[in-house]
C-alpha positions in Angstrom: 13.3 10.0 -34.1 11.1 7.5 -35.9 8.0 6.1 -34.4 9.4 2.6 -34.1 12.7 1.7 -32.3 13.5 -1.7 -33.6 16.8 -2.2 -31.7 17.8 -1.7 -28.1 20.8 0.2 -28.9 18.5 3.0 -30.3 16.7 2.9 -27.0 20.0 3.4 -25.1 21.0 6.2 -27.4 17.7 8.1 -27.0 17.8 7.3 -23.1 21.4 8.8 -22.9 20.3 11.8 -24.8 17.5 12.5 -22.4 19.6 12.0 -19.5 22.2 14.5 -20.8 19.3 16.9 -21.4 18.1 16.5 -17.9 21.6 17.2 -16.5 22.0 20.2 -18.6 18.6 21.6 -17.6 19.5 21.1 -13.9 22.6 23.3 -14.5 20.4 26.0 -15.9 17.8 26.9 -13.2 16.7 30.1 -14.7 16.0 28.8 -18.1 12.3 28.3 -17.6 9.4 30.1 -15.9 8.6 26.8 -14.3 10.3 26.3 -11.1 13.1 23.7 -10.8 13.6 23.7 -7.1 11.9 24.9 -3.9 13.9 28.1 -3.7 12.3 29.0 -7.1 8.9 29.1 -5.4 8.9 32.9 -4.7 5.9 34.9 -3.5 5.7 36.7 -7.0 5.8 33.3 -8.8 3.1 31.7 -6.5 0.9 34.6 -6.8 1.0 34.4 -10.7 0.5 30.7 -10.6 -2.6 31.2 -8.5 -3.9 33.9 -10.9 -3.5 36.5 -8.3 -1.7 39.9 -8.6 2.0 40.0 -7.9 2.3 41.6 -4.3 -0.7 39.6 -3.0 1.6 37.2 -1.2 4.0 38.8 1.2 6.1 35.7 2.1 6.4 31.9 2.0 7.7 29.7 4.7 8.9 26.0 4.1 7.2 23.9 6.9 8.7 20.6 5.8 10.2 19.1 2.8 11.6 15.9 1.2 12.4 14.4 -2.1 11.9 11.0 -3.7 10.4 10.4 -7.1 9.5 14.2 -6.8 10.5 16.9 -4.4 7.5 17.7 -2.1 7.1 20.5 0.3 4.4 22.1 2.7 4.6 25.8 2.7 3.1 28.4 4.7 1.6 31.4 2.8 1.3 34.9 4.2 -1.0 36.7 1.9 -3.4 39.8 1.9 -6.0 37.8 0.0 -8.2 35.6 2.1 -9.0 33.3 -0.8 -5.3 32.3 -0.8 -4.9 29.2 1.6 -2.4 29.8 4.4 -1.0 26.2 4.0 -0.2 24.7 0.5 1.6 21.6 -0.9 4.0 21.7 -3.9 5.5 19.0 -6.0 8.7 19.8 -8.0 11.4 17.9 -10.1 13.3 15.5 -7.6 16.6 16.8 -6.2 18.2 13.4 -6.9 19.5 13.2 -10.5 18.7 9.6 -11.2 15.2 10.0 -10.0 14.8 13.1 -12.1 16.1 11.2 -15.2 13.6 8.4 -14.4 10.7 11.0 -14.2 11.9 12.4 -17.6 12.4 9.1 -19.4 8.8 8.0 -18.7 7.0 11.5 -18.9 5.7 11.1 -15.3 5.5 14.8 -14.6 3.6 15.5 -17.7 1.2 12.7 -16.9 0.4 14.0 -13.5 0.1 17.4 -14.6 -2.4 16.3 -17.5 -4.4 14.2 -15.0 -5.0 17.0 -12.6 -6.0 19.2 -15.5 -8.3 16.4 -16.7 -9.9 15.9 -13.3 -10.8 19.5 -13.1 -12.5 21.7 -10.7 -15.2 19.2 -9.9 -13.4 15.8 -9.9 -15.5 12.6 -9.8 -13.2 11.3 -6.9 -11.6 13.1 -3.9 -8.1 14.5 -4.9 -6.2 17.3 -3.3 -7.6 20.3 -4.8 -5.2 21.5 -7.6 -4.5 25.3 -7.5 -1.9 25.3 -10.2 -0.4 22.7 -12.5 2.4 23.7 -14.9 4.8 21.8 -17.1 7.8 22.6 -19.2 9.0 19.2 -20.7 11.7 20.7 -22.8 13.3 22.0 -19.7 12.7 19.0 -17.5 10.4 21.1 -15.2 7.0 20.7 -13.7 5.1 22.5 -10.7 2.0 21.3 -8.9 0.4 23.5 -6.2 -2.0 21.4 -4.3 -4.2 21.5 -1.2 -2.4 20.7 2.0 -4.2 17.7 3.3 -2.3 17.4 6.7 -5.1 18.8 8.9 -7.9 16.5 7.5 -6.4 13.2 6.0 -5.0 10.1 7.2 -2.2 8.5 5.5 -0.9 4.9 5.3 1.8 2.7 3.7 2.0 -0.6 1.7 2.5 -2.5 4.9 -0.9 -1.4 6.2 -4.1 -2.9 5.2 -7.8 -1.7 4.6 -10.9 -3.1 6.2 -13.7 -4.5 4.0 -15.7 -1.1 4.3 -12.7 0.9 3.2 -12.1 -1.5 0.2 -15.7 -1.1 -0.7 -15.4 2.7 -0.6 -12.3 2.8 -2.9 -13.9 0.2 -5.3 -17.0 2.7 -5.4 -14.7 5.7 -6.0 -12.9 3.9 -8.7 -16.1 3.0 -10.5 -17.2 6.7 -10.2 -13.9 7.8 -11.8 -14.0 5.2 -14.5 -17.5 5.8 -15.6 -16.9 9.4 -16.1 -14.0 8.7 -18.5 -15.5 5.5 -20.0 -14.4 5.4 -23.7 -14.1 9.3 -23.6 -13.5 11.1 -26.9 -11.0 13.1 -24.9 -8.6 10.2 -25.3 -8.4 11.2 -28.9 -8.1 15.0 -27.9 -6.4 16.6 -24.9 -5.9 13.4 -23.2 -4.2 11.6 -26.1 -0.9 11.6 -24.3 -2.4 9.4 -21.7 -3.7 7.0 -24.2 -0.7 6.6 -26.6 2.7 5.8 -25.2 5.7 6.8 -27.2 7.5 3.9 -28.7 10.6 4.8 -26.8 8.8 4.5 -23.5 7.3 1.1 -24.5 10.7 -0.2 -25.7 12.6 1.0 -22.6 9.9 -0.4 -20.1 10.4 -3.8 -21.8 14.1 -3.6 -21.5 13.8 -2.8 -17.8 11.4 -5.8 -17.1 13.9 -8.1 -19.0 16.7 -6.8 -16.9 14.8 -7.1 -13.5 12.8 -10.3 -14.1 15.1 -12.5 -16.2 16.9 -13.6 -13.2 15.2 -12.4 -9.9 17.9 -12.3 -7.4 17.0 -9.3 -5.0 16.1 -9.6 -1.3 12.7 -11.0 -2.1 13.8 -13.7 -4.4 13.3 -16.4 -1.7 9.6 -15.5 -1.6 8.9 -16.1 -5.2 8.2 -19.8 -6.2 10.4 -20.9 -9.2 7.3 -21.6 -11.5 6.0 -18.0 -10.7 9.2 -16.5 -11.4 9.4 -18.3 -14.9 5.8 -17.3 -15.6 6.5 -13.7 -15.0 8.7 -13.6 -18.1 5.6 -12.9 -20.0 6.0 -9.4 -19.1 8.9 -8.8 -21.4 8.6 -11.8 -23.7 5.1 -10.9 -24.8 4.7 -7.3 -23.7 3.3 -6.2 -27.1 0.6 -8.8 -27.0 -0.3 -7.9 -23.5 -0.7 -4.2 -24.5 -2.8 -5.3 -27.4 -5.1 -7.4 -25.0 -5.6 -4.5 -22.6 -6.0 -1.9 -25.3 -9.0 -4.0 -26.9 -11.1 -3.4 -23.7 -13.1 -0.2 -23.0 -10.7 2.5 -22.1 -11.0 5.1 -19.1 -8.8 7.1 -17.0 -6.7 5.1 -14.8 -4.8 6.2 -11.8 -2.3 3.4 -12.5 -0.5 3.1 -9.1 -3.5 3.1 -6.4 -1.6 1.3 -3.5 -2.0 2.7 -0.1 0.8 4.9 -0.1 -0.9 6.8 -3.0 -4.4 7.1 -1.3 -5.6 9.1 1.7 -8.6 8.7 4.0 -10.9 11.3 5.4 -14.1 10.8 7.6 -16.1 10.9 4.4 -14.2 8.4 2.5 -10.8 7.8 0.3 -9.0 10.2 -1.9 -6.3 9.6 -4.5 -2.7 11.1 -4.6 0.3 11.0 -7.0 -1.1 10.6 -10.5 2.4 10.2 -12.2 1.5 6.8 -13.7 -2.1 8.0 -15.1 -3.0 6.5 -18.4 -6.0 5.4 -20.4 -6.7 1.8 -19.9 -9.0 -1.0 -18.7 -10.6 0.0 -15.4 -10.5 -3.4 -13.8 -6.7 -3.0 -13.7 -7.0 -0.2 -11.2 -9.4 -2.4 -9.1 -7.1 -5.4 -9.1 -4.0 -3.3 -8.3 -5.5 -1.6 -5.4 -7.1 -4.7 -3.8 -4.0 -6.9 -4.4 -1.6 -4.2 -3.0 -3.7 -3.0 -0.2 -5.7 -5.8 1.4 -4.3 -8.4 3.5 -4.5 -11.7 1.5 -6.4 -13.6 4.1 -9.2 -11.2 4.0 -9.0 -10.3 0.3 -9.6 -14.1 -0.7 -13.0 -13.9 1.2 -14.2 -10.6 -0.2 -12.6 -10.0 -3.6 -15.1 -11.6 -5.9 -18.1 -9.6 -4.2 -15.8 -6.4 -4.6 -15.3 -7.0 -8.3 -19.1 -7.7 -8.7 -19.7 -4.4 -6.7 -17.6 -2.5 -9.2 -19.5 -4.0 -12.0 -22.8 -3.2 -10.4 -21.8 0.5 -9.9 -20.7 0.8 -13.5 -24.1 -0.5 -14.4 -25.8 2.1 -12.2 -23.9 4.8 -14.3 -25.3 3.3 -17.5 -22.3 1.1 -18.3 -23.0 -2.6 -18.9 -20.1 -5.1 -18.6 -20.2 -8.9 -18.2 -19.5 -9.8 -14.5 -18.0 -13.2 -15.3 -15.6 -11.7 -18.0 -14.7 -9.0 -15.5 -13.8 -11.5 -12.9 -11.6 -13.3 -15.3 -9.9 -10.0 -16.2 -9.4 -9.2 -12.6 -7.7 -12.5 -12.1 -5.3 -11.7 -14.9 -4.9 -8.1 -13.8 -3.5 -9.0 -10.4 -0.2 -9.5 -12.1 0.2 -5.8 -12.5 0.8 -5.4 -8.7 3.2 -8.5 -9.1 5.2 -6.6 -11.6 5.3 -3.3 -9.6 6.2 -5.1 -6.3 8.9 -7.3 -7.7 10.5 -4.6 -9.8 10.5 -2.2 -6.9 12.0 -4.9 -4.7 14.8 -5.7 -7.4 15.8 -2.1 -7.3 16.6 -2.5 -3.5 16.2 0.2 -0.8 16.6 3.0 -3.3 12.8 2.7 -4.2 11.3 1.5 -1.0 12.4 0.3 2.6 13.1 -3.4 2.4 10.3 -4.3 4.9 7.8 -2.4 2.7 8.9 -4.1 -0.6 8.9 -7.6 1.1 5.3 -7.0 2.3 4.3 -5.9 -1.3 5.9 -9.1 -2.8 4.2 -11.2 -0.4 0.7 -10.0 -1.2 1.5 -10.3 -4.9 2.7 -13.8 -4.8 -0.3 -14.7 -2.8 -2.6 -13.2 -5.3 -1.0 -14.7 -8.5 -1.0 -18.3 -6.8 -4.6 -18.0 -5.6 -5.7 -17.1 -9.0 -3.3 -18.8 -11.2 -3.0 -15.3 -12.8 -0.1 -16.0 -15.3 -2.0 -19.0 -16.8 -5.1 -16.9 -17.1 -3.2 -13.9 -18.4 -1.5 -16.3 -21.0 -4.8 -17.6 -22.1 -6.3 -14.1 -22.6 -3.3 -13.2 -24.7 -3.5 -16.3 -26.7 -7.3 -15.3 -27.4 -8.7 -18.3 -25.3 
């Protein structure tokens, strides 16, 4: 396939081809050494994935499991090696076929596997320890074996909110993450797949935005002022110019989807889950996304400027100088990222999130873009003003 896809028909053809490939691979569970479902997680496979001798794990017990954008399970492990944890968490391709197709269309599994490998044994932020990360894109397979956080971590959802102290801790962690990967040479090397989206993904994303945003009519349509609904069409009318804007800024490793449902908290601070949207990008986008999605608007309006400055100051302490006033303007524009995510999720209905969750997400998104006149600011930046 050529690097450029000039017509929507070619996007649809390629998307159909990938959907058929996914269906074919789901019917051939033994076609890859990477598991396709929970029953493929055998003692022998797990021992090999952990770098242990076959036979060192006697038995595996599924403690609980569910499937959404990925299949997830907690497993108990009976092993004769004390270095093997007796509880682990595994992620695999989703059981739902449409979710599996979505995963494949946007390379979400490969992004997450690559992110965990990039973060390594000594990550700059708290993440679940990654014991194994395997991927077979040709066969639509991936497997992550992670630390089970159940005993130590506290989890929340989008309807919850964080305190000022918690927001400060997350912003600090983001600055620590971003400073390590700031303009890293690795984005031209092993992390190149996170820095360069295939043309197919770019064009498909624009088509989906057009489909969902051209006429917002889902269960949150009543929450979105008409002027905001018109302004958000920039996401598909000028998507290429927006990409150029964000790519012109210093690039670092972004989590990409840091709302409360993808974070956890322990006594010593926050951690980050679910790296499926990981990419190279402008760090302020992670900050704006997290704060807009995760702090109640009434509190956020009183603390967000100080939090952006806190992020800038922490970068400076790591030897990275950025202009605080400029980064505040970029923050105001970047609040639109959560608007895009929240509205598109709501337009997809209960298949993606419970309705009360997506309504709260849209409420916070609208509050932010109205408070900051974000679409006007974004348009001015895209225009070079």
